[in-house]
C-alpha positions as CSV (number, residue, x, y, z in Angstrom):
1,M,23.6,-60.0,-61.5
2,L,23.7,-56.5,-59.5
3,E,25.9,-53.6,-61.0
4,E,28.4,-52.0,-59.0
5,R,27.6,-48.3,-58.2
6,P,29.1,-45.2,-56.9
7,C,28.2,-43.7,-53.4
8,E,26.9,-40.5,-53.5
9,H,29.0,-39.1,-50.7
10,C,32.4,-40.6,-50.8
11,G,32.8,-41.7,-54.5
12,A,33.5,-45.3,-53.6
13,R,31.9,-48.1,-55.9
14,F,29.7,-50.8,-54.2
15,V,27.1,-53.7,-54.7
16,P,23.8,-53.1,-53.8
17,V,22.5,-56.1,-51.8
18,D,18.5,-55.9,-52.9
19,R,17.8,-55.5,-56.6
20,H,14.9,-53.8,-55.8
21,M,16.2,-51.2,-53.2
22,E,17.7,-48.3,-54.7
23,R,20.6,-47.5,-52.5
24,R,22.7,-44.1,-52.7
25,F,25.4,-44.6,-50.1
26,C,27.6,-47.5,-49.7
27,S,27.4,-47.5,-45.7
28,Q,24.9,-45.5,-42.9
29,S,27.9,-43.1,-41.8
30,C,28.0,-41.9,-45.3
31,A,24.0,-41.4,-45.6
32,W,24.7,-39.3,-42.2
33,A,27.1,-37.5,-43.5
34,S,25.3,-36.1,-46.5
35,Q,22.8,-35.0,-44.2
36,R,24.9,-32.4,-42.1
37,R,25.3,-29.2,-43.3
38,P,28.3,-27.6,-43.7
39,A,29.6,-25.0,-41.3
40,T,29.0,-21.4,-42.7
41,P,30.1,-17.7,-41.7
42,K,26.9,-15.3,-41.3
43,T,26.7,-12.0,-40.4
44,C,24.3,-11.2,-37.7
45,K,21.3,-8.7,-38.6
46,G,21.1,-7.4,-34.9
47,C,24.3,-6.2,-33.8
48,G,26.3,-7.1,-37.1
49,Q,29.0,-9.7,-35.7
50,S,29.8,-12.5,-37.7
51,F,29.4,-16.2,-36.6
52,I,29.7,-19.6,-37.7
53,T,26.1,-21.8,-38.4
54,K,25.2,-24.8,-40.2
55,G,21.9,-23.8,-40.4
56,K,19.5,-21.1,-41.3
57,R,20.0,-18.5,-38.2
58,Q,20.3,-14.9,-39.0
59,F,21.3,-13.8,-35.6
60,C,24.3,-14.5,-33.2
61,C,22.0,-14.9,-29.9
62,R,18.5,-14.8,-28.9
63,R,18.6,-11.1,-27.9
64,C,19.5,-9.7,-31.1
65,A,16.3,-11.8,-32.5
66,L,14.3,-10.5,-30.0
67,S,15.5,-6.7,-30.3
68,H,15.3,-6.8,-34.2
69,R,12.1,-8.2,-34.0
70,R,10.5,-5.6,-32.0
71,Q,12.6,-2.7,-34.0
72,R,10.5,-4.6,-36.8
73,K,7.0,-4.5,-35.1
74,Q,7.0,-1.0,-33.8
75,P,9.0,2.4,-35.0
76,T,11.9,3.6,-33.7
77,E,13.3,6.9,-32.9
78,E,16.6,8.2,-32.6
79,R,17.7,10.4,-29.2
80,T,20.2,11.7,-27.8
81,C,21.6,10.9,-24.0
82,G,21.1,14.1,-22.0
83,G,23.6,12.5,-19.7
84,C,26.6,11.3,-21.7
85,G,25.7,12.3,-25.3
86,H,25.5,9.2,-26.9
87,I,22.7,8.2,-29.7
88,F,20.4,5.5,-29.0
89,R,17.1,4.4,-30.3
90,L,13.4,3.8,-28.4
91,P,10.0,3.1,-29.0
92,A,7.9,5.9,-30.7
93,W,5.3,5.3,-28.1
94,R,8.2,6.1,-25.2
95,A,9.0,9.1,-27.0
96,R,5.8,10.5,-27.4
97,Q,5.1,10.2,-23.7
98,G,8.1,12.3,-23.1
99,E,10.6,9.3,-22.3
100,G,14.0,8.5,-23.4
101,R,16.2,11.6,-22.1
102,F,18.8,9.1,-21.0
103,C,20.3,6.0,-22.3
104,S,20.6,4.3,-19.2
105,L,20.3,4.3,-15.0
106,Q,23.4,5.4,-14.8
107,C,23.3,8.7,-17.0
108,L,19.9,9.3,-15.1
109,G,21.8,9.2,-11.8
110,S,24.5,11.3,-12.3
111,T,22.2,14.2,-13.2
112,R,20.6,13.5,-10.1
113,K,23.4,14.2,-8.0
114,K,23.6,17.5,-8.0
115,A,24.2,18.9,-4.5
116,V,22.7,22.3,-2.7
117,E,24.4,24.3,0.4
118,K,21.7,24.2,2.7
119,C,22.0,24.5,6.9
120,C,21.1,22.4,9.6
121,E,17.8,23.3,11.1
122,R,19.1,21.5,14.5
123,C,22.7,22.3,14.9
124,G,23.6,24.8,12.3
125,L,26.1,22.9,10.1
126,G,26.4,23.2,6.6
127,F,25.7,20.3,4.2
128,Q,24.9,19.2,0.6
129,P,21.3,17.5,0.1
130,T,20.4,16.7,-3.2
131,A,18.5,18.9,-5.8
132,R,15.4,16.1,-5.8
133,A,15.5,16.2,-2.1
134,V,15.1,19.6,-1.7
135,E,12.2,19.7,-4.0
136,R,10.4,17.1,-2.0
137,G,10.5,19.0,1.1
138,G,13.8,17.1,2.4
139,G,17.0,18.2,3.0
140,R,16.2,20.1,6.5
141,F,18.9,17.9,8.8
142,C,22.4,17.4,8.1
143,S,22.0,13.8,9.6
144,R,19.7,11.1,11.6
145,E,20.6,12.3,14.8
146,C,19.7,15.8,14.4
147,F,16.4,14.8,13.0
148,Q,15.5,12.5,15.8
149,A,16.5,15.2,18.3
150,A,14.7,17.7,16.4
151,R,11.3,15.6,16.6
152,N,11.8,14.7,20.1
153,Q,12.0,18.6,21.1
154,L,9.1,19.3,22.7
155,V,6.9,22.8,23.0
156,E,5.1,24.3,25.4
157,R,1.3,24.7,25.3
158,A,-1.4,25.8,27.7
159,C,-4.3,23.7,28.5
160,E,-7.7,25.4,27.4
161,Q,-9.5,23.8,30.4
162,C,-7.4,24.1,33.2
163,G,-4.9,26.4,32.1
164,Q,-2.3,24.4,33.2
165,T,1.3,24.2,30.9
166,F,2.6,21.0,29.4
167,R,4.9,19.8,26.6
168,I,3.9,18.0,23.4
169,R,5.4,17.5,20.1
170,P,5.9,20.3,17.3
171,S,4.0,17.8,14.8
172,H,1.1,17.6,16.9
173,A,0.9,21.2,17.6
174,G,1.1,22.0,14.3
175,D,-1.7,19.5,13.3
176,G,-4.3,21.3,15.9
177,R,-3.8,18.7,18.6
178,G,-2.5,19.4,22.0
179,R,-5.2,21.6,23.1
180,F,-5.8,20.0,27.1
181,C,-3.2,18.4,29.3
182,S,-5.2,15.1,29.8
183,R,-8.2,12.8,29.3
184,A,-9.8,14.1,32.6
185,C,-9.6,17.9,31.2
186,Y,-10.9,17.0,27.4
187,A,-13.9,15.1,29.2
188,A,-14.7,17.9,31.5
189,Y,-14.6,20.2,28.2
190,R,-16.8,17.9,26.1
191,H,-19.3,17.8,28.9
192,Q,-19.3,21.7,29.3
193,Q,-20.3,21.4,25.8
194,K,-23.5,19.3,26.1
195,R,-27.0,20.7,27.5
196,C,-26.3,19.1,30.9
197,L,-27.8,22.3,33.0
198,G,-28.1,21.5,36.5
199,A,-27.7,17.6,36.7
200,Q,-24.7,15.6,38.0
201,T,-22.3,14.6,35.1
202,Y,-20.5,11.3,35.3
203,T,-17.4,10.1,32.9
204,Y,-19.7,7.2,32.5
205,G,-22.4,9.2,31.4
206,Y,-25.4,8.7,34.0
207,P,-26.5,11.8,35.8
208,V,-28.0,9.6,38.5
209,N,-26.0,8.4,41.4
210,R,-25.4,4.8,42.3
211,T,-27.8,4.4,44.9
212,Q,-30.9,5.6,43.1
213,R,-29.7,3.4,39.9
214,G,-30.1,0.3,42.3
215,E,-33.1,1.5,43.3
216,I,-34.9,1.8,40.3
217,R,-33.5,-1.7,39.2
218,K,-34.8,-3.2,42.4
219,R,-38.4,-1.7,41.7
220,D,-38.4,-3.1,38.5
221,R,-36.9,-6.4,39.7
222,Y,-33.9,-6.3,37.6
223,V,-36.1,-7.1,34.4
224,C,-35.5,-5.0,31.0
225,Q,-38.8,-3.1,30.7
226,R,-38.5,-3.2,26.8
227,C,-37.9,-6.9,26.2
228,G,-38.3,-8.9,29.4
229,V,-34.7,-10.1,30.0
230,G,-33.1,-10.8,33.2
231,Q,-29.7,-9.7,34.0
232,N,-28.1,-13.1,34.2
233,G,-24.5,-11.8,35.6
234,K,-25.1,-8.3,33.4
235,T,-26.2,-5.2,35.2
236,H,-28.8,-3.4,33.4
237,H,-28.8,0.0,32.5
238,V,-31.3,3.0,34.1
239,H,-32.8,5.0,31.0
240,H,-34.6,8.7,31.4
241,I,-37.8,8.2,29.4
242,N,-38.4,11.8,28.2
243,G,-34.6,11.9,27.3
244,D,-33.6,14.7,30.0
245,K,-30.6,13.9,32.0
246,A,-31.4,16.6,34.4
247,D,-34.7,14.9,35.1
248,N,-34.2,12.1,38.1
249,R,-37.6,11.5,39.1
250,P,-38.5,7.9,39.5
251,E,-41.3,7.7,37.1
252,N,-38.7,8.9,34.6
253,L,-36.4,6.4,35.1
254,V,-36.6,2.7,33.7
255,T,-34.3,-0.4,33.6
256,L,-33.1,-1.6,30.1
257,C,-30.7,-3.9,28.8
258,A,-27.5,-2.5,27.0
259,S,-29.3,-3.6,23.6
260,C,-32.6,-1.7,24.2
261,H,-30.6,0.9,25.8
262,S,-28.6,1.7,22.9
263,K,-31.8,1.3,20.5
264,A,-33.8,3.5,22.5
265,T,-30.9,6.5,22.9
266,Y,-29.0,6.4,19.7
267,A,-31.7,4.9,17.1
268,Q,-34.5,7.0,18.9
269,N,-36.8,4.0,18.7
270,P,-40.3,4.2,20.6
271,L,-39.6,2.7,24.1
272,R,-42.7,0.0,24.3
273,L,-42.7,-1.0,27.8
274,R,-44.3,-4.1,28.6
275,P,-47.8,-3.9,30.6
276,A,-46.9,-7.0,32.7
277,Y,-44.0,-5.5,34.2
278,R,-44.9,-1.6,34.2
279,P,-48.8,-1.7,34.4
280,E,-48.9,1.7,35.9
281,L,-47.1,3.2,32.5
282,A,-49.0,0.8,30.2
């Protein structure tokens, strides 16, 4: 006959069903209740506040746990805030880099709001820009309207080519721009600087007229004298063999395609004419 035994949780006596089974509790609810840990009050190691837990928790929240872990892994130093005077701690590596002057962004912003008395360069009214803006070169105008008006104010300059007066922005004048009144004057100035004595100069770069270029293309049968490609809807160029644009003799002019012309002019490749097309210059 099975003997009665007391329940380890509630103390009630019960008879086990099987003799080979050592039951400690009278029911399943008592077994579950015995596994539950009682709620005990504890003190947080991070912030020092009290909280209630049923396990092995040492911190009241995850933020306190992470801050405590950081402080344990890396050394910290105490600093005094330059804005409010509050004492706070920060990592030692940040203190070595010169950081940690303020405890928060609000204290940092309060120190930067020191105003400086200045006069607007446009209207002459007094205003108070921040000291940081003055250090960076700002604080010249009291409003955006004055800034736009000063920016759109034009300065008179004289063209270096024709002498005509024109108006440009002050920023362009300060950067060295605004030397010429138009693109035509700039092109004329560039052509004067180049070595083109005694020749007709055009804006597209050829010192020969249109009629003479047509005659040279007709003489060469509208075929490139270097690679043998026909025009095919694209007009070929007329090139000076000796490189002198003042020498417009027919024997010094030759028909080239755009690709061969660029190679002969800028890359200084030797001009190899095809004997089949130019037997007299072969």
